[in-house]
Each structure stands twice: as C-alpha cells, then as structure tokens.
N, C-alpha and C positions, 0 to 999 in steps of 0.2 A: 418566697423567691430563690428559684433555680438555679441554681450553684452559677453558670456562666453569669448573669445579672447580677448576684453578688458580688462574685470578682468583679467587679467593674467597677461598683460601685465602689470598694473597699480600695481600689485603685484612683477612684477619684479624687475621696476626702485624702486614702491615708497618702500622697507623696513622699516618694522617697525624703528623709531627716524631718517629716512635718513636725516629732513631736520633739526634738532636738531644738528646734526652729524656736518652736513655743516657748519651751524651758528658758532658751537663752536671753529672748524678752523679754520673761517673767520676771528672773534673777536680774535683766541687767535694770529693767525697771524698779523692782522693790526689789533687791539686798539682803533686807529685816526682814522678809517675810510679807505674808498679806493678811486679810481679812477676804471674805468671798466677795462682799459688794467692790472691794479694789478688783475683782477682775473680771467684771461682768460687761465690760464691751470686747472682751477678748472669749468667755464660755456659754456667754448666753447666745448661743449659737444658731439664732433663729428669731421670724421677725415682730420690732417690739420689742427684744432686748430684757433688759429687768422687766419695765414694766408691764411686760406682757406676763411675763411669768409671776407676778404680786398680784396680777387679775386673775391669773388661771386658780394659782392658791387661793384667792376669795373664795371663785365661784367653786370647789373643791372641797374647803372647808377642812385644811391641814391641820391639823394638832399635835401633840407632846404622843409621844412613845408610839405610834402608829407604824408601818412597815408601807417602804413606799418600792414601787419598782417605776425608775426613769426607762423608755425605751426608746431607745436611738438617746441613749443620754451624751453620746458627743467627749467635750471635755467635763464635763461634770459640772457646769456650772448652778444650771437650777436643785441640780440634788445638794448641792453644798449650800445654797443659800437655805433652802428647805431644813434641812439639818440644823445648821446656825440660829435661824430664825423660830424655829418650831420644836426644835431637840426630837425629827422624827428621825427614824432610820430608813436611811433609800439605799438603794442599790440598782447601782448604773448597769445597766446593759447596751454594750454598742459590740459593733462587726467591726468596727476598722482598728486593726492592733496600735497603730502608732494614738489616737486616742485615746484610747484605753493605756498605756503606757503614761500619754504626757496627763491625765485625769488622776492616775493615783499618783505621782508628783504632785501638781497640785492640792491633793488632798492633802498627803504629808505638809506640804506648806503652810496653810489653812487651820493643821491641826485637826484635822476633822477626821483622821481614818474612826475613831470609836465608832462614828454616827456613818458613814459611805464605804459601803465598799463598791468595787469598780470588777465587772465581771466580762470577758469577753464572750461574742454570743449571739444568735440567730434570735430574731421577732418571731421566727415561725416556729422553732426549735427549740424551748427554750431549757435549761440545765436546771432550773427548779419543780418542787414540788407543786403538787395541786395544793388549789386555796390556798397557798403560802402569804399571799398582799393586803393588808385594808384598800390600797390605793393603785393603780397603775395609770402610771403618766405620759405623756407623749407632748411634745412639743418640735415641729420638723425633723416629720421623722416618717411618718407614711410614704409620703413622697417619693420615695427610694423604694419602696417594694408594692413589688406586683402582684400576691398573690393576699389579696385584703382579708378572704374571706378564710384563709386557715388562719389567718395575723388576726381577727379575731376572736377566732377560735380560742388558739393558743391565750390572749390576752385573760378570756372568759375561764380561762383552767385555773389557771393561777390565782387569780381572786379570790377570797373569801366572798361565803357566801352575804350578803349586807355591805360586800364592799364597792367600788368607786372605778370607772374610765374615765379620762378627764382627758383633752388631750384640748393641742391648737393646733391645727394643720393648714397647710395651703393644699386647694380643692379645686378642679376643671372647673369656671365659668361657663357663659351661657354659649360664647362664643373661641373655637377652637382653629386650630391649634396657636399654642403658645409662641412666643418669639423664644429662642436661642440665641446664649447661655443663660442658666438661669442659676443662682448660689450653690442648688442642688445640683444641676448640673449643664451640662455641656452639650447635650445631645437630646434626640427620644430618645433613645433604649435608656438612656438612666433616670426616667423621671414617669412615671405609673401614677400621673394623677387622676381619682375620681371623683365623681360631681357628689356633693350632699346626697341629693336623692337616694344613688345606690350607695353609697357610706349610712346611710343610716340604714338601709335595709339587710344590709350583713350584719350592723349590728342589732339590727332589733332580730333577725335570723339564727344567732347562736343562744338568743337569751336574754340579752341586755335591754335593761328600759328605760328610755331618752328622758333624764329630767332636764335637760337646759339644752339645744340645739341653736345655735343661732353664729349668726352670718356678723362678724368683727372687723370687715376689710375695712371698713371708711372710718372706724374706730381707731386702726391701726397705722393709716396714712396719715390720721390726722395727730395722730404723738408726737409731744415736744421730738425734739434732737437728744441726743442721751451724749454727750461728749465725753470719750474717757479723760478721765484727769491723769494719767499715765500713758496715752500715747499706746494703747495695744489695740488692734483689731483684729477683726476675722482676715485680713490682707496677709496674717502671718501665714494663713494655711488654704488659700481660699485662691487662686490665679485669678487674674481680672477683674477682681471685686466690682468696682466703676461701671466698668457696662455692664456684671450680670446684676448688680443693683438696680441700676437703667435701665434694665429689661421686667423685671419684675415688678419694679412701677410703672411703665405702659403695659406692661401683660393687666394688669391693677384695673388702671386708667381705659381699657379695654373690653373688660367685663372677662376677660379669659383668664381669670387668675383671683381667685378669694380665698381668704383666711375665716377659719371654723373654728368653735368652741362648744367645746361639747362634756357634760356629766350625764354616765351614762350606770345605772345602778344593776349588781347584779341578784335577783333576787334570794 
C-alpha cells in the first residue's frame, strides 16, 4: 500500500474520537466488565460477525498454544475470541491508531492481556521476525490494501514452515464496478477488490499451497440475524452504516461482490 492510500484508509476508519466513542459505549453498556462474546456485535467487524469467525476457526484448525497473527485486526474481537476459546496467543496488527487504542482497552476489559497483543503497523511491512507465526488470519482486511503481491509475500515471510494463511475476504465479482458507499470505503480510491482468480495467482506465486478455496457468499447471506443484547454495533464508528450495508447486499445480489474463504499452507 502506498503512503497516500494508507493515509486515506486510516482517515476513513479512524475518525476523530473513534476510540473514545467506542470505549464510552462499551463502559455504558457493560460497566462491570465483559467476556469476548459480549462485544461481538461491535468488534467482529466483518461479514457474518461471530458466526463467520467460528467458521474460519473450524476451517483453520485453531488449537491451544499456537501463535496467531490477525492482520487488519481492527478492534481485536476475533483475536480475543480465539484466545478465550482455544488458549492460543494472538497478535493483532492494524494500521489505524484509534482501532489499536480501543483494542488495547477492550483486551484489558476482557482480562486477556496475557494472550492478546496489539501492534500498530502496516501489513505490507510488518515489524515481525521471519517464521514467527503458526497461523496468519484475516477477515475483511485485504480490500483496503492495493499491493496484494507484496501483501502475500510479507504474510508468507512471517509464517513458519507448515503454517497456514486463513482468510475470509470480500472479492470482486464478475460484474463491476460496485456501488458505493460500502462499509470499507465511501469512494473507489479506498477500495482494492481483487477477483478470486487473481488473488489465488498471487497466493500461489509466493509459494502457498491452497488447501481450501471456496465461495461463501451465499452462506453469509443466509446466516440468521445476530442481534447484540447490549445494543453495541458498528454504527459507533462507521458513518452511514444502513446505506453502506444495503449497498453490500445489493452488490452481492448483482454479482459485483463475493466473499471468499481460504486455507493456504506454507510448505
């Protein structure tokens, strides 16, 4: 991702006061503290919410003691859920300072600081050593990153041999362009959707072996509603959410937007 697109993405997600608004809403609704599942309506910032996170964890074979890197982790919801459910250690990587600030506070609130670390940084140039992680995880992160070839080179670098890259990501359908605004972008300059074919080509070019490669668009659209009992939602930090969510649905119906799930191994 070049400097200008990265700056624009940070400005889009990290609106002034976003972290303060998020933390105020959580403390108002959950003054006595929270478990990770209590925050799922707010901090699983991707299509399908907690149900999609559970499905990806099943596909990935997450287990105790492994090291996971969550790329584009946002508020850290999936990371905290994985840590609480499986006892794995998760590092959250996100470009947006406000998200990182909120993720640290929410991790303290859920008493998971021993298992979840938050790092601000760019997925194209991470601050991690070679072959550090057992799993690299991503949900709705790649669509804001323009240089996919460099992205997959970097994710391959930080994975241990035998490790896995697992993701659920929006991808470009056969009918383009998409209708804006959508939840991750209010204009085309912030959106970098790739087709499944192009994405697979980049993944395999850096040495990954594809184990699962599946279109989960229909599955996501048929998931039951997941109302949040505490009234927490993305509207705290995503402007015009109803309009953007409706455009997401429209784009899927018109074949402009797909959702893809993949498990790829580093030999």
